[in-house]
N, C-alpha and C positions, 0 to 999 in steps of 0.2 A: 259834723262832729264837734262835740264839745266835752272837754274834760273839766272836771273840777277837783281841785286839790281837798284834803280834808280841812286844811285851814281855810279855803274858801268857803266850803260847806259851814264850817263853824261860824264864820263871819256872817254868812247869810242868816243863820239860825240866831245868832246874838240880835240882828236887826230885824228879823222877820222879812227879809229881803228876797227879791225876785232873782232867781238863778238864770232863767230862761226867759226873756220877755216875750209877749205875744205877737209884737209887730211882724208882719209878713208870714204869720204862720196861724194854725187853728189850734194852737196850746201854748201855754207857758208854765214854767216850774217855779215854786215859791218853796223858801224854807220859813215855815210858818211856826209860830209859837203863841202861847197863852199862859200867862201868870194869873189871870183873873177870868171870870166869865167874859164872853162877848156878847156882841149885839147878835139878834136874830138876823139871818140873812135869807135871800132868796136871788138866785141869778137866772134871769129868763133863758139864756143862751148857754150858760158853762154848765158843764158837767164836772164836778169835783170828784178826784181821785186822793184820797188821804192815806199816807203811808205813816204809821205811828212810829217815830224813833225813840221816844222816852217821855216817861210821865203817864199818868193816868187822868181820864176827864170823863163827866158826863155828858154825852151828846145826844141831841134831841133831832130827829126828824120828823117832816110830816107835820100834820096840825095846821094852826093859823097864826100868823105873825101879829102880835099885839102892837098897836100904835105904829103901823107900818107907814114908812115914808120913801119915796123913790130918792136916793141919794145920788146915782149917776144913770146914765142910759142903760137899762137893762138889769139895775141892781137896785134891791129892795132891801131896807135894814128896820128893825124895829126893837122894842124892848125885850120881848120874850116870845116864846110859843104857847099857845093855848093847845093842849091835847098833844099829839105827836107821839113818838115811840122813843123812849129812852135807850141808850146804848153805852155800855161801860167800855171805853175805849183805853186800850194800854198797849206798852211797847210790842211791836210785831204786828199788830192788827192793820187791816185795811177796810175801808168803807168807801162806797162808790154813793155819791149823791148826785141823782141825775138833774138836769136842768129842770127849773121850775118846782124843786122841792125845798120847802123851808127848811131850815136847819139852825142849830143853835149851841154853843158850848155853854151849857147850864151851870158846869162848876169844873173846877180844875183841883184835884186831891193832891197828888204827890207824885215826883218830887214838886217842888214850889212852881217849876216851869214844865210846860207840856210842850214837846217838840213833834213836828210833823212835816212830812213832805206834801206839797199839794201840786197834783197835776190838773190844772184847768184846760178841759177839752171844749172849744168854742164850736157850738151846733150851727149850721147855716141858718140865714134869716128866716126861710121858710118852715123852720122846724116847728114842730106843732105846740111846745111847751109856752112861748110867750103868752098865747092867748089863754091857756089853760091855768097859768100861774096867778092871773088876775083873780082867780077865785079861791086863791089861798091866802087872801090879805083880809085881814080885819082891822079896821081903824077904829 
């Protein structure tokens, strides 16, 4: 069991920090934030669950990552996404991004910073998405 005071949570959001690290477990919890658009991402083994705490953003899922590069084991980043589906995320929304799904914060509207909890759930190595994910990358 792990408890986080409101001060601990605020500090995690201010830094975009991990609240529960993923070592020795198949999940981790992060206090995420964006005040500008980000890089397109694809995690071959991690499913992301976002709960939006504050702000509004245009978030794209699916499609193909442009200028994709492997940045770490099982992690791909790129400049943007071609195609895909736009989602308008705002306070109180939840979105689940399965492992192997390209995703991207295309824009952040208001307030100036977008805050969200991320629960990353690690799939086993034999999970089918890592091989399938290779088809979602455009160089």
